[in-house]
C-alpha positions in Angstrom: 8.0 20.1 -12.3 10.6 20.4 -9.6 12.7 22.9 -7.7 16.0 22.4 -6.1 18.5 24.6 -4.2 22.0 24.8 -5.5 25.1 26.5 -3.9 27.3 28.2 -6.4 30.7 29.3 -5.2 32.2 32.6 -6.3 34.8 30.7 -8.4 32.1 29.1 -10.6 33.0 29.3 -14.3 30.4 27.0 -15.9 27.4 24.7 -15.3 26.7 21.3 -16.9 23.3 19.6 -16.8 23.0 15.8 -16.9 19.3 15.0 -16.9 19.8 11.2 -17.3 22.3 8.6 -16.1 22.6 7.0 -19.5 21.7 7.5 -23.1 18.1 8.2 -24.0 15.6 10.8 -25.0 14.3 13.6 -22.8 12.5 16.9 -23.2 13.2 20.1 -21.3 10.2 22.4 -21.4 11.3 25.0 -19.0 14.5 25.6 -17.1 15.4 28.7 -15.0 18.0 29.7 -12.4 16.9 32.2 -9.8 19.2 33.8 -7.3 17.8 33.6 -3.7 18.9 35.2 -0.5 20.8 33.2 2.1 18.0 33.4 4.6 15.5 32.1 2.0 17.8 29.2 1.1 18.3 28.3 4.7 14.6 28.4 5.4 13.7 26.2 2.4 16.6 23.8 3.2 15.5 23.5 6.9 11.9 22.9 5.9 12.7 20.1 3.4 15.0 18.3 5.9 12.3 18.5 8.6 9.7 17.3 6.3 11.4 14.6 4.3 14.7 13.4 5.8 14.3 10.6 8.4 17.2 11.9 10.6 15.5 15.3 11.0 11.9 14.1 11.1 10.1 15.3 14.2 12.1 18.6 14.5 10.5 21.9 13.6 12.4 23.7 10.8 13.8 26.3 13.2 15.6 23.5 15.2 17.3 22.0 12.2 20.1 24.5 11.6 21.3 24.7 15.2 21.6 20.9 15.3 23.3 20.9 12.0 25.9 23.4 13.1 26.7 21.4 16.3 27.1 18.2 14.3 29.3 19.9 11.7 31.5 21.2 14.5 31.9 17.7 15.9 32.7 16.3 12.5 35.1 19.2 11.7 33.3 20.1 8.5 31.5 23.2 7.3 27.8 23.1 8.3 26.8 24.1 4.8 28.5 21.0 3.3 26.8 18.7 5.8 23.4 20.4 5.2 23.7 20.1 1.5 24.6 16.4 1.7 21.5 15.7 3.8 19.5 17.9 1.4 20.7 15.9 -1.6 19.6 12.6 0.2 16.0 13.8 0.1 16.0 13.6 -3.7 17.5 10.1 -3.9 15.4 7.2 -5.0 16.3 3.6 -4.5 14.3 1.4 -6.7 13.4 -2.2 -5.9 15.4 -3.2 -9.0 19.0 -2.0 -9.6 19.4 -0.4 -6.2 18.3 -3.3 -4.0 21.8 -4.7 -3.8 23.1 -1.4 -2.5 20.1 -1.2 -0.1 21.0 -4.6 1.3 24.6 -3.5 1.9 23.4 -0.5 4.0 21.0 -2.5 6.2 22.5 -4.4 9.0 21.8 -8.1 9.4 21.0 -9.7 12.7 23.9 -11.7 14.1 23.6 -15.2 15.5 24.9 -13.9 18.8 22.3 -11.2 19.1 19.6 -13.7 18.2 20.8 -16.2 20.8 20.8 -13.6 23.6 17.2 -12.7 22.7 16.1 -16.4 22.5 17.3 -16.9 26.0 15.0 -14.2 27.2 11.9 -15.5 25.4 9.1 -16.7 27.7 7.8 -19.0 25.0 9.8 -21.1 22.6 7.3 -23.1 20.6 8.2 -25.8 18.1 7.8 -24.7 14.5 7.2 -27.4 11.9 8.6 -26.4 8.4 6.4 -28.1 5.8 8.2 -28.9 2.5 6.5 -30.8 -0.4 9.2 -32.0 -2.8 8.9 -33.1 -6.4 11.8 -33.5 -8.8 13.7 -30.3 -7.8 17.1 -29.2 -9.0 19.3 -31.0 -6.5 21.6 -28.1 -5.8 18.6 -25.9 -5.0 17.0 -28.5 -2.8 20.3 -28.7 -0.9 20.3 -24.9 -0.5 16.7 -25.1 0.8 17.5 -27.7 3.4 20.7 -25.9 4.5 18.7 -22.7 5.0 16.6 -24.5 7.6 19.7 -26.0 9.3 21.1 -22.5 9.5 18.2 -21.1 11.5 19.2 -19.1 14.6 16.1 -20.4 16.3 16.8 -24.1 17.1 13.3 -25.4 18.0 12.1 -26.5 14.6 11.0 -29.7 12.8 11.5 -30.2 9.1 8.6 -32.2 7.6 9.4 -33.3 4.0 7.0 -35.2 1.8 8.5 -36.4 -1.5 5.7 -36.7 -4.0 7.1 -39.7 -5.9 10.0 -37.9 -7.5 11.4 -39.7 -10.5 15.0 -38.7 -9.7 16.6 -41.2 -7.3 19.1 -38.6 -6.2 16.3 -36.7 -4.6 15.4 -39.5 -2.2 19.1 -40.2 -1.5 19.7 -36.6 -0.6 16.7 -36.5 1.7 17.6 -39.7 3.4 21.1 -38.3 4.1 19.7 -35.2 5.7 17.2 -37.1 7.8 19.9 -39.4 9.0 22.2 -36.5 10.1 19.6 -34.5 12.0 16.8 -35.9 14.1 14.7 -32.8 13.5 14.3 -33.8 9.9 11.6 -36.2 9.0 10.9 -37.6 5.5 8.0 -39.4 4.0 8.2 -40.7 0.5 4.9 -41.0 -1.2 4.4 -44.0 -3.5 2.2 -42.1 -6.0 2.3 -38.6 -7.2 -0.6 -36.6 -5.9 0.4 -33.0 -6.7 1.3 -30.3 -4.3 -1.8 -30.2 -2.1 -1.7 -34.0 -1.4 2.1 -33.8 -0.7 1.7 -30.8 1.6 -1.0 -32.6 3.6 1.3 -35.6 3.9 4.0 -33.3 5.3 1.4 -31.5 7.5 0.4 -34.9 9.0 4.0 -35.2 10.4 3.9 -31.8 12.1 4.2 -31.7 15.9 4.8 -28.0 16.2 2.4 -25.4 17.4 2.9 -23.6 14.2 3.7 -24.7 10.6 5.8 -22.7 8.2 5.5 -23.2 4.5 8.6 -23.6 2.4 8.9 -24.6 -1.3 11.6 -27.2 -2.2 13.8 -24.8 -4.2 13.5 -21.6 -2.0 15.5 -20.4 1.0 14.8 -19.0 4.4 16.9 -16.2 5.8 18.8 -17.3 8.9 16.7 -15.2 11.2 13.3 -16.3 9.7 12.0 -18.5 12.5 13.6 -16.3 15.1 11.6 -13.3 13.9 8.4 -15.4 14.0 9.0 -16.5 17.6 10.1 -13.0 18.6 6.7 -11.6 17.3 4.9 -14.4 19.2 6.3 -13.0 22.5 4.2 -10.0 21.9 1.1 -11.8 20.4 1.0 -15.3 21.7 -2.5 -15.7 20.3 -1.5 -15.0 16.7 -2.9 -17.4 14.1 -1.0 -16.2 11.0 2.3 -14.5 10.6 3.8 -13.5 7.3 7.0 -11.7 6.2 8.4 -9.6 3.3 10.2 -11.6 0.6 12.5 -11.2 -2.4 13.6 -13.4 -5.3 16.7 -15.4 -6.2 18.0 -15.5 -9.8 20.0 -18.4 -11.3 23.2 -17.1 -9.8 21.7 -16.9 -6.3 21.5 -13.0 -6.3 18.6 -11.4 -4.5 16.3 -9.0 -6.4 12.7 -7.7 -6.6 11.8 -7.4 -2.9 8.2 -7.3 -2.0 7.7 -5.1 1.0 4.1 -5.8 2.1 1.5 -3.9 4.1 0.0 -5.1 7.4 -3.2 -7.1 7.3 -5.1 -5.9 4.2 -8.2 -8.0 3.7 -9.3 -6.5 0.4 -5.8 -6.8 -1.1 -5.8 -10.5 -0.2 -9.0 -10.9 -2.2 -7.3 -9.2 -5.1 -4.0 -11.1 -4.9 -2.1 -13.4 -2.6 0.1 -10.7 -1.2 0.7 -12.8 1.9 2.5 -15.5 0.0 6.0 -16.2 1.6 6.9 -16.6 4.4 3.6 -17.8 5.8 3.4 -19.3 9.3 0.1 -20.7 10.5 -1.2 -22.1 13.8 -1.2 -25.8 13.2 -4.4 -26.6 15.0 -6.4 -24.1 12.9 -5.0 -25.4 9.7 -6.0 -28.9 10.6 -9.4 -27.8 11.8 -9.9 -26.3 8.3 -8.9 -29.5 6.6 -5.4 -28.6 5.6 -4.7 -27.9 1.9 -7.7 -28.5 -0.3 -7.2 -30.7 -3.4 -8.5 -29.0 -6.5 -6.9 -25.7 -5.6 -3.4 -26.7 -6.8 -1.4 -23.7 -7.9 -3.3 -21.4 -5.5 -3.2 -23.6 -2.5 -1.4 -21.0 -0.3 -3.8 -18.3 -1.3 -6.8 -20.6 -0.5 -5.3 -21.5 2.8 -4.6 -17.8 3.7 -8.2 -16.8 2.8 -9.7 -19.6 4.9 -7.4 -19.0 7.9 -7.8 -15.2 8.0 -11.6 -15.7 7.8 -11.4 -17.3 11.3 -9.0 -14.8 12.9 -9.3 -11.4 14.4 -7.3 -8.5 12.9 -4.9 -8.5 15.8 -4.1 -12.2 15.3 -2.6 -11.6 11.9 0.9 -10.3 12.1 3.1 -8.9 9.4 6.9 -9.2 10.0 8.6 -6.3 8.1 11.8 -8.2 7.3 12.7 -10.1 4.1 12.7 -13.6 5.6 12.0 -15.6 2.4 13.9 -15.9 -0.9 11.8 -17.1 -3.7 13.6 -19.0 -6.5 12.9 -17.3 -9.9 13.6 -20.1 -12.3 12.5 -20.3 -15.9 8.8 -21.2 -16.0 8.2 -20.4 -12.3 5.5 -18.1 -11.0 8.2 -16.2 -9.2 9.6 -15.1 -12.6 6.3 -14.8 -14.5 3.0 -15.3 -12.8 1.4 -15.9 -16.2 3.5 -19.0 -16.8 0.9 -21.3 -15.2 -2.6 -20.6 -16.3 -4.0 -23.1 -13.8 -2.8 -21.0 -10.9 -5.1 -18.2 -12.0 -8.1 -20.5 -12.3 -7.4 -22.0 -8.9 -7.0 -18.6 -7.4 -10.2 -17.4 -8.9 -12.0 -20.4 -7.4 -10.4 -19.7 -4.0 -11.5 -16.0 -4.0 -15.0 -16.9 -5.1 -15.3 -19.4 -2.3 -14.1 -16.8 0.3 -16.3 -14.0 -1.0 -19.4 -16.2 -1.2 -19.2 -16.7 2.6 -19.4 -12.9 3.0 -21.8 -11.9 0.2 -23.3 -14.8 -1.8 -24.5 -12.4 -4.6 -21.0 -11.0 -5.2 -19.3 -11.7 -8.5 -15.6 -12.5 -8.9 -13.6 -12.2 -12.1 -10.0 -12.2 -13.2 -8.1 -9.0 -12.9 -6.0 -7.1 -15.4 -2.8 -9.0 -14.5 -2.2 -12.8 -13.9 -3.3 -14.1 -10.5 -5.2 -10.9 -9.7 -8.9 -10.7 -9.1 -11.8 -8.2 -9.0 -14.8 -8.6 -6.7 -18.1 -6.9 -7.8 -19.9 -6.5 -4.5 -23.7 -6.6 -4.6 -25.9 -3.4 -4.6 -28.7 -3.3 -2.1 -32.2 -3.1 -3.6 -33.6 -0.5 -3.9 -30.3 1.3 -4.6 -29.4 4.0 -2.1 -29.6 7.7 -2.9 -26.2 9.2 -3.3 -25.6 12.9 -2.6 -22.7 14.4 -4.6 -21.4 17.6 -3.0 -19.5 20.0 -5.2 -18.1 23.2 -3.7 -17.4 25.9 -6.3 -16.8 29.5 -6.9 -17.0 31.1 -10.4 -14.8 29.4 -13.0 -17.6 28.1 -15.2 -15.1 26.6 -17.6 -14.1 24.2 -14.8 -17.5 23.6 -13.2 -19.5 23.0 -16.3 -17.4 20.1 -17.7 -17.4 18.5 -14.3 -21.2 18.7 -13.7 -22.1 17.9 -17.3 -19.7 14.9 -17.3 -21.2 13.5 -14.1 -24.8 13.9 -15.4 -23.9 12.4 -18.8 -21.3 9.7 -17.9 -22.8 8.0 -14.9 -24.6 4.8 -15.2 -25.7 4.8 -11.5 -29.0 6.8 -11.7 -30.1 7.3 -8.1 -28.1 10.4 -7.2 -28.5 14.1 -6.5 -25.9 16.7 -7.3 -25.6 19.6 -4.9 -23.6 22.6 -6.2 -22.3 24.4 -3.1 -21.9 28.0 -4.4 -19.2 29.9 -2.4 -20.0 33.5 -3.4 -19.8 33.2 -7.2 -19.9 36.6 -8.9 -19.3 35.6 -12.5 -22.6 36.0 -14.4 -21.8 33.2 -16.8 -21.2 30.8 -13.8 -24.4 31.9 -12.1 -26.3 31.5 -15.4 -24.9 28.0 -15.9 -25.8 27.0 -12.3 -29.4 28.3 -12.8 -29.7 26.6 -16.2 -28.4 23.2 -15.1 -30.6 23.1 -12.0 -33.7 23.9 -14.2 -32.7 21.4 -16.8 -32.0 18.4 -14.5 -34.1 17.8 -11.4 -31.1 15.9 -9.8 -29.2 19.2 -9.5 -29.6 21.7 -6.7 -27.6 24.9 -6.1 -27.1 25.9 -2.5 -25.4 29.3 -1.7 -22.6 29.4 0.9 -22.1 33.1 1.7 -18.9 32.9 3.9 -15.1 32.8 3.3 -13.9 29.6 1.7 -13.6 26.7 4.2 -13.6 23.3 2.5 -14.6 21.5 5.7 -17.4 23.9 6.6 -18.9 24.1 3.2 -19.1 20.3 2.8 -20.5 19.9 6.3 -23.1 22.4 5.3 -23.8 20.4 2.2 -24.2 17.2 4.2 -26.9 18.9 6.3 -28.9 19.8 3.2 -28.3 16.5 1.4 -31.0 13.8 1.2 -28.8 10.8 0.4 -27.9 7.8 2.5 -24.4 7.9 0.9 -22.4 11.1 0.6 -20.0 11.9 -2.2 -17.3 14.6 -1.7 -16.4 15.7 -5.2 -14.1 18.5 -6.4 -15.4 20.9 -9.1 -12.5 19.9 -11.3 -13.4 16.2 -11.6 -14.5 14.5 -14.8 -15.6 10.8 -14.9 -14.0 8.6 -17.5 -15.8 5.3 -17.1 -19.6 5.4 -16.8 -19.5 2.7 -14.0 -17.4 4.9 -11.6 -20.2 5.7 -9.2 -21.7 2.2 -9.4 -18.4 0.7 -8.3 -17.9 3.2 -5.5 -21.4 2.7 -4.2 -20.9 -1.1 -4.2 -17.9 -0.6 -2.0 -19.5 2.0 0.3 -22.5 -0.2 1.0 -20.4 -2.9 2.6 -20.9 -2.5 6.4 -17.2 -2.9 7.2 -16.1 -0.2 4.8 -15.8 3.5 5.6 -14.4 5.9 3.0 -14.1 4.8 -0.6 -11.6 6.5 -3.0 -11.2 6.6 -6.7 -8.3 6.4 -9.2 -7.6 9.9 -10.5 -5.5 11.1 -13.4 -4.1 14.4 -14.5 -5.3 15.5 -18.0 -2.1 14.0 -19.4 -3.2 10.5 -18.2 -0.6 10.3 -15.5 -1.8 9.2 -12.0 -2.7 11.9 -9.6 -4.2 9.8 -6.9 -3.7 6.1 -6.2 -4.7 6.4 -2.6 -3.0 8.3 0.3 0.1 7.1 2.1 0.6 8.5 5.6 3.9 10.1 6.6 5.1 11.1 3.1 6.2 14.7 3.2 5.6 14.7 7.0 1.8 14.2 6.9 0.6 12.3 3.8 1.1 12.0 0.1 -0.5 10.4 -2.9 0.5 6.8 -3.8 2.0 6.3 -7.3 1.8 10.0 -8.2 2.9 10.7 -11.8 2.9 7.0 -12.8 1.5 6.4 -16.3 -2.2 5.5 -16.5 -1.5 1.8 -17.5 1.5 1.3 -15.2 1.0 -1.7 -12.9 2.3 0.1 -9.9 3.9 -1.5 -6.9 3.2 -5.2 -7.3 0.2 -4.4 -9.6 -1.4 -2.4 -6.8 -2.5 0.4 -9.2 -5.0 -2.2 -10.6 -6.3 -3.8 -7.4 -8.9 -2.7 -5.0 -7.2 -2.6 -1.6 -7.4 -1.0 1.9 -5.6 2.2 2.6 -5.5 4.4 5.6 -6.8 7.4 3.7 -8.1 8.5 0.3 -8.5 12.0 -1.2 -11.8 13.9 -0.9 -11.4 15.0 -4.5 -13.7 12.0 -5.1 -14.7 10.2 -1.9 -17.8 8.2 -1.0 -18.9 7.4 2.6 -22.2 6.4 4.2 -23.9 9.3 5.9 -24.1 7.3 9.2 -20.3 6.9 9.2 -19.7 10.5 8.4 -21.9 11.7 11.2 -20.5 9.1 13.6 -17.1 10.7 13.4 -18.6 14.3 13.3 -17.7 15.1 9.8 -14.9 17.3 8.6 -12.8 19.5 11.0 -13.9 23.1 10.2 -11.9 24.7 12.9 -8.4 23.3 12.5 -8.4 22.0 8.9 -10.3 24.5 6.7 -8.3 23.7 3.5 -5.7 20.9 3.7 -5.6 17.4 5.2 -9.3 17.4 6.2 -9.9 14.3 4.1 -6.9 12.5 5.7 -8.2 13.5 9.1 -11.7 12.2 8.2 -10.4 8.9 6.9 -8.3 8.4 10.1 -11.3 9.1 12.3 -13.3 6.6 10.3 -10.5 4.1 10.6 -10.3 4.6 14.3 -14.0 4.1 14.5 -13.4 0.5 13.3 -14.1 0.8 9.5 -11.8 -0.1 6.7 -11.1 2.5 4.0 -10.7 1.3 0.5 -9.3 2.6 -2.8 -10.7 1.1 -6.1 -9.1 1.4 -9.6 -12.4 0.6 -11.2 -13.7 4.2 -10.7 -11.6 6.4 -13.0 -11.8 10.1 -13.3 -9.7 13.1 -14.4 -8.7 15.6 -11.8 -7.5 19.1 -12.7 -6.0 19.4 -9.2 -7.0 22.5 -7.3 -7.1 24.6 -10.4 -10.1 26.6 -9.2 -8.7 27.3 -5.8 -5.2 28.1 -6.8 -1.8 27.3 -5.2 -0.5 28.1 -1.8 1.7 30.9 -3.2 1.3 33.6 -0.6 2.8 34.0 2.9 -0.7 33.8 4.4 -1.6 30.6 2.5 1.8 29.0 3.4 1.3 29.9 7.1 -2.2 28.3 7.0 -0.9 25.2 5.3 1.9 25.0 7.9 -0.6 25.3 10.8 -2.8 22.6 9.3 0.2 20.2 9.0 1.3 20.9 12.5 -2.3 20.2 13.7 -2.2 16.8 12.0 1.1 16.0 13.6 -0.2 17.0 17.1 -3.5 15.1 16.5 -2.2 11.8 15.0 1.5 11.8 16.1 3.3 8.5 15.3 0.3 7.1 13.5 1.4 9.3 10.6 4.7 7.6 10.4 3.5 4.0 10.7 0.9 3.5 8.0 -0.3 -0.1 8.2 -1.2 0.0 4.5 2.5 0.8 3.6 5.8 -0.7 4.8 8.5 0.7 7.0 11.2 -0.2 4.4 9.6 2.1 1.8 10.3 5.8 1.4 8.6 8.6 3.2 10.3 11.2 1.0 8.7 10.3 -2.3 5.4 8.8 -3.6 6.8 6.0 -5.8 7.3 3.1 -3.4 11.1 3.4 -3.7 13.2 2.0 -0.9 13.9 3.9 2.2 
C-alpha cells in the first residue's frame, strides 16, 4: 500500500498509469484519487522531505518550504516544481544491480592531486606490504592486478608476490619484468605447488611493512585503496584490522554487485566472511598467530579474520566505507557463485568451529542455508533460566487467543511463564478467555493494568511482577511458526555479551515484517528488509544469518532482566507508544552489550492490529513528539548506524543505494 501526492494542472485532459517499467504481470487491488487542499499537500510534502530526503534532513517540516522558496528564487524556477522534484527523489530506489553504474557516475572519485595533498599532511606514513599468491592466472588479469598496485596514490608500498609453481611460463616472465622495473616489487617462485595458504605464507615472509594487504592475483585495487587505509590510520594508529567495501568485475571489466558492509559485526563474521576484501592486517599480529593455516584453504581469509579479531578490541577494527577492491567474477569463481567450490564451505565451517570453541566449547556450528554461511547454536545454561513473556492486551480475543494458544502449544522451551497484562478489557469473551487459560495452564497469569494505554509503562509494570531471569516483550498479535523459536532466542540472550535479541517476523502473507531495525530510516528507524518474501536471501543473505544490529522490535524481544534493569527499562514519560524499543536497544548498546537479530526464531506478526493506526490528529501529534524526542536524545547516532552503511538509503527499507 502506498500514497503519493500528485499536482494536476487545470489543463489536464487525461491520466495514464504505468505500474511497471517493462512487460510483466501485476495486480491492482485498490486505486483511488482524492483531492486534497493546498495546505494539506504542502504539509505532507514538507514532512516527507524533512523525514526522508538527505538534503532536508535535520530541518523541521515548517522550515522546509521557506528554504525551498529561497532556493527556487535563486534558480529562477517555480518553488512547486523544485519541491515536487525533490519529493519524487524520495520514492526512487537504486538497486545494487542495474543502477550501480549510474550510482558510480554520480559519486565523485578522489583525485590524485587531492590524495597527494592529504598524504603530505599525514603524521604517519607506514609501509604497506601487498601480499599476492599467484597460480596460473589469466595473464591479462594478472597484469591488471599488478597495474592497480602501481597506480596507487599512496606510494609507500611493497608488493610481495609468491608464484605457487605456475605451469604457464608466461606468468613467471611477466612477474620478472615487473620486479625488474620497480624495486618495490619482490617475487619468489616456489618450486612446488603448495596451495594458497602455503603460497600466501611465502609472500608474507617477504613483508617488511607494518601492515599487510591481501590481494588475489586476478583482482584489482582502486587507486585510492592504500591511501584510504593510511588516512584511517591517522585517526586510529593502533588499528589491527581495516576492511573496505567491495564490488565485482565481469569479463568485460564492468563493475557490479557492490557489497556495502557494516562496521565491526562479530556475529555476522561468525555467520559469513563479510570482511573479505579489502582486508589489511597488522603484520606483527598476523605473524604472531602463525600466518595462514594450512588445512583451511578456500576459507583462509575467513580463518585469519576470525583469529585476528579475537585478539583485538572493537575500536581497533576499522571499516572503510569506500569500494576499494574489485573482485573478479570469472566462471567457476566464488565471486560469481559461492557454491562453486564445496571445499570453501567445509573449510569455513572448520574455521568458525575453531573460533566458537574458544568462546563456548559446548556450542555447535553447522552449515547455513546458503553456501559459505554458518549457524552457531550457543549452549543453554543448566538448569535453564525461567523466561517471563509479557503480553499487553485489551479486548480483541480473536487476536489474543491465537497468540497465547500458539505460544503455549508451539514452544519447545518449557521453562517460561506467560503474563497477560490486561489494559482495561471490557469484552466479556476476552475476560472469559483470560480466566479460562489462566485456570487451564499454570504458566499463565493475568495482571490487570487499570490506566490509559502506555506501552512502556505497562511492560515496566509487568517486569516488576515477573519472576523470570529473562524477560520477553511480546505483542498480543504474535504467533510462533517454529517450535524452537524461544529456545533459539534464550540461547542468544544467555550470552553475557548480548543485550536485546530480536526475531524474524512475517506478515500473514509470508512477507517479512521485521528483519531487524535500521537507524535513520524515515528520520528515526525502520525495519530492515520489510516486505521481502519469506525465503528471499536479503542483502548478501543477511535475512538468513544471525547478526548484530543496533536495535530490534519489541514485538518479540528477549533481554536478561539484569540488563533491562541496568538501563532503567522502557521510557514511560517520553515514549509511551512508539520508538520505546529502539530507545531501549540503544541504551543497552551504550551500556556495552551487543544486540542481535536471529532468523531462527520465526513468528507471524499482525502488526498493531489491536491498537489501531495513528489516524487521528492527537495520535499523529503524539507520534511526532516521540520522534522529536528520539532525535533530541540520540541525535547523529540515528544517522550513523554501525550495523548499516552510509552508502545505503535512509529513505527505504530495502538496502537500495543512497
